[in-house]
N, C-alpha and C positions, 0 to 999 in steps of 0.2 A: 657711671656719671662722675664729671668733673666736680671735685669739691672746692668752693671759693673759699678761701682762708681770709678771715678778717680779724682785725683787733685794734689796738690804738699806739699810735707812733708819736714818740718825741722826736721832733725834726732837728733838735739842736742841742748838742752836750759836749763835753770835753771830758777826756781822762788823761791824767799825767802823774807823775812822780816828783817830788822835789829833788830827788836825787839824781834826775836825768840831766844832761848838759844842755844849757840854755844859751840863747844867741846873744852876743854882745849887742849892746844898744837896744836892748828890748824896753817896750813902753813900762812894763812893770813885771815883778817877780810875784807869782800867787803866794798866798798865805799858807795853804795847806795843800797836801796832795789830795788827788782825786782818782782813786784806784776803781777799777772796773767792778769790784765787789760792792763797793757803795753806790756806784750808779745803777747797777742791776737793783740794788734794794730801793733806790729812789724810783725807777720805773714801777716798781711793784706798788709802792706807796701811792703812786697817781694813777694806778690801774692802767699802766702802759705795757704793751707786750713786746714792743719793738724800739728801737733808738737809731739816731743817726749822729755818729761821732765827727766832730769838726776838729781839724788839727790846730791846736792853739799857737798863736803868734810867736809866744817865747820859746817854743821849740823849734822853730825854723822849719826847714824842708826835711828833717829827720821824723819821718812818719812812723819809725818802727814801733813805738810804743802803742800807738793807735792800732796798727795792723795786728799786733800781738793781741790786743783786746778783742778785735774782730774775730780773729782765729778762735779764741777761746769761747767766745759767746756763739759762735755758729751763725745760723740764719737769723738771729734776732737783731743783728747790727749790721750797719752799712757805714761807709765812711767817706769824708770828703778831705783830701789832701792838699798840703803847701807843697809845690814843687818849684825847683829852678827851671827856668825858660830852655836850659841846655839839655833837659832830661831826655832820653832817648825812647823811642816808641816801645821796644822791648821791655824797658823798665816800666812803663806807663801800663802796657798789656798785662804785665805780671800783677800790678796793683789792681788792675781791673778784676782778675781772676781772684784776688783777694778780697774783694768787697768794697772796692773804691769806686765812687760813683761820678766824681767830679772833682774840681780843683777851687780852692779858696783864694781870692784875692784880698788880703787883708791890709788895708791902706787907710785905716781910720784917722791915724795921725801922721802918715809917712808920704812919701813922694810916690805918685802913681806911676805904675809901669808903662813903659813906651810900647803900648800895645800896636802901634803902627809899625814899629821895627821889624826887620826881617826876622830876628831871633824869637820874638813874640807870635809873629804871624805863623811862623813854622811851628811853634807850640799849638797855637790855636788850631791849626789843620789836623794835628795829632788828637787833640780833645774833640774834635768834630768827628773824626774817624772812628773814635770810641763810643760816639753817642753819649758823651759827658755833658755836664753842664759847668758853668763857671759861676761861682757863688761871690758875691760883692760885699764887703764889709767897708763901708766908708760913709762920710757925712753926706746928707741928703744933696747939698749943693754941689757935690762931686759926681753924683750918679749919672747925670745925663750924658756926659761925654764917654765914659766907659761903657753904658748900656749900648750908646749908639754904634761905637766900635765892634762890639760883640755881637750885635744883631746883623751888622754888615757881613759878619762871617758866618750868619746863620747858626749860631751858637745859642742854646738856652741859657737864661741868666736867672740865677736865684738871689734875691735881695735880703740881706740880714736885717732883723731888728726893726721891723717898720721903715727901713730907710734911714734910720738914725736921723730924724728931723731935729733940728735944734730948737723949735718951737714946741711946747707941750700943748698948743691948740693946732690941731691939723690943717685947719682952714687958713691958718696965718704962714704955714710953712713953705716957701715957693718949691723947694726941693721935694717934699712930700706931694704937693700938687702936680708937678710934674711927674712924678713917680706914677700917679693915679691915670696920666694919660698913656703911660707906658704899658699899663694893664690891658689896653685894647689891642696891642701888638701880637697877643697870642704867644708870645716867647718869653715872658717875663713873669716870675713867680715871686711871691713875698712871704717871709716868715713872720708870723704873729708870736714875736719873742722878744724878751729882755726888754719890756718897755720901762723898767727901772733904769735903764741907761739913758732914757729920755728925760724922765722925772723921777728922781729918787724917793720922793715923798709917796708913800702908799696910796693915799687917796687920789692924788694927781695923777699916778700910773693907772689906776684902775679908770679914772676919769678919761685918759686918753685912749685906753684900750677900748672902751665902750663907744667913744666918739670915732676912732680911725675905722673900726671894722665894718660899720655900714657903707662908708666911702669905698673901701677896699673891695667889698663884695660888689657894689654897683659897677666898679671899673674892672676888676680881675675876674669876678666870678668865683665860686667856691673850688672850682678846679684848678686855680692858681695861687691858693693861699694853703697855709698849713701853721700848725701850732708848735712851738718848741719851749723847753723849760729854761734853756741856756744853763743848765747845772754845769759846774757847781758855783755859778754866780761870781766869777772872780772879780775882785775888787769890790763886791757887794756881799761878801759871805756873811757878814754879821746882820745885814739887813733883811735878806730876802730868807723866808721859812717857807715850809710846806703849804701853810695856810694861805700865803701871799699866792702862790700859784694855784692852789685849789680855787681861790676866788675868780680868778680869770678864766680857768679852765671851766668852772661850773657856769660861766656865762655863755660859753660855746655850747656845753652840754645841755642847756635848757631847750635849744633848738634841736629837735630830734631829727629833722632832715639835713641840718647843716652839719652838725656834729661828725656824723660819719664820712663826709667828703673832707673836712678839715683835718680829721684825725686819723683816717685810713686811707679813704680812695685817692686822694691827691697825692700824699706823700709816698704812699705804697707804689704808685705807678713810677713818679719820678726818681725815686731812690732805688727802684728794682727790688722792692720785696715781692712783687708779682712782674713777670716777665714779658708782658703783652703791650708795652709802651715803645713805641718808635717816636 
């Protein structure tokens, strides 16, 4: 009999070392290293069995440290890479074999890539051929254009951090409201993560978390939502502690039907911890 493996997945985290070469013009420099062993301890502390590593912006397109971490941790980890649009298909295929399942476009404070250009369209063809997704990290008012282009290419889209709305009240943020509409496309996923990047005050963050999730569930369904810790909370290292994360994680765990979907079923399929997702 086939045994179904289940667990709990942290769908958003980073590993890096301050000694690594960092890109010029980066938005920030992290305050401390985030080694693999610390992340695995973090997973254990939250009761998580698996994790998804996201290439941090300050390391640019050199994904080697993340790939090394995935190789060391084996089947417990998957990765989302940052790549130059000139990357070749054999290079992407090698990354696929190494546990990479998508690419990230981190344009939170930068210029959006010219996704309509021949160079980017060629890359998107390669991404589609690998059945990867594209992860977007940008302000909520910039999401619409990028999602439109990616869906025209029939590529699955993952939106970081509740879509990074500018307003801490979900109903008042136009970009977030538009994101809710995209939930009906069946091709867009959203991460319930890093709410402190919307509102750093703990009480306000918990309030947004509680207010946004019913709206997202109504429009996305539990099969398009997943939770992430955003460890090691770059730029917020001194403000976020395990208790902060546990408070929000417990909000999800209270619903015995919802929790397995958000913490295992959805991310396990999307990030290929189980292999039956097309």
